[in-house]
Every structure is written in C-alpha cells, then in structure tokens.
C-alpha positions as CSV (number, residue, x, y, z in Angstrom):
1,X,0.0,0.0,0.0
2,X,2.9,2.4,0.8
3,X,4.4,1.6,-2.6
4,X,1.1,2.5,-4.3
5,X,0.9,5.8,-2.4
6,X,4.5,6.5,-3.3
7,X,4.0,5.9,-7.0
8,X,0.9,8.1,-7.0
9,X,2.8,10.9,-5.2
10,X,5.7,10.6,-7.7
11,X,3.3,10.9,-10.6
12,X,1.6,13.9,-9.1
13,X,4.9,15.4,-8.3
14,X,6.0,15.0,-11.9
15,X,2.7,16.5,-13.1
16,X,3.3,19.4,-10.7
17,X,6.7,20.1,-12.3
18,X,5.2,20.0,-15.8
19,X,2.0,22.0,-15.2
20,X,3.7,24.9,-13.5
21,X,3.7,26.7,-10.2
22,X,0.0,26.6,-9.2
23,X,-0.1,23.2,-7.4
24,X,3.6,22.5,-7.5
25,X,4.2,23.4,-3.9
26,X,1.4,21.1,-2.7
27,X,2.8,18.1,-4.6
28,X,6.2,18.7,-3.1
29,X,4.7,18.8,0.4
30,X,2.9,15.5,-0.2
31,X,6.2,14.0,-1.6
32,X,8.1,15.1,1.5
33,X,5.4,13.7,3.8
34,X,5.6,10.3,2.0
35,X,9.4,10.2,2.4
36,X,9.1,11.1,6.1
37,X,6.5,8.3,6.7
38,X,8.7,5.9,4.8
39,X,11.7,6.8,7.0
40,X,9.7,6.5,10.2
41,X,8.6,3.0,9.3
42,X,12.3,2.0,8.6
43,X,13.4,3.5,12.0
44,X,10.6,1.7,13.8
45,X,11.8,-1.6,12.3
46,X,8.7,-2.3,10.3
47,X,8.7,-3.4,6.7
48,X,8.6,-0.1,4.7
49,X,7.2,-1.8,1.6
50,X,4.2,-3.5,3.1
C-alpha cells in the first residue's frame, strides 16, 4: 500500500513540475510527507514496503 501511495505521489509530483507553479508546492509537500513516513517505518523496524 505504501508503494502505491509513493507511486501516485511521484506521478503527481512530476505533473506538478510539468504544469507549473499553481499546485507544485502542494505536490512537493505530499512527496516530503511520503518520504518522512517511509523513514519513520524504517526507523521503527517495520517493513517499509508492506
């Protein structure tokens, strides 16, 4: 499930870079949030992919 969210966020991030500055900041915030959640799962010792 985390992989699915990550892929969706990456696609939205890429679209944000292409479409301009209107929603670009929001996509970057979502991408950073996904990376932080991924790192928290790794630090806690859980499987980050599952």
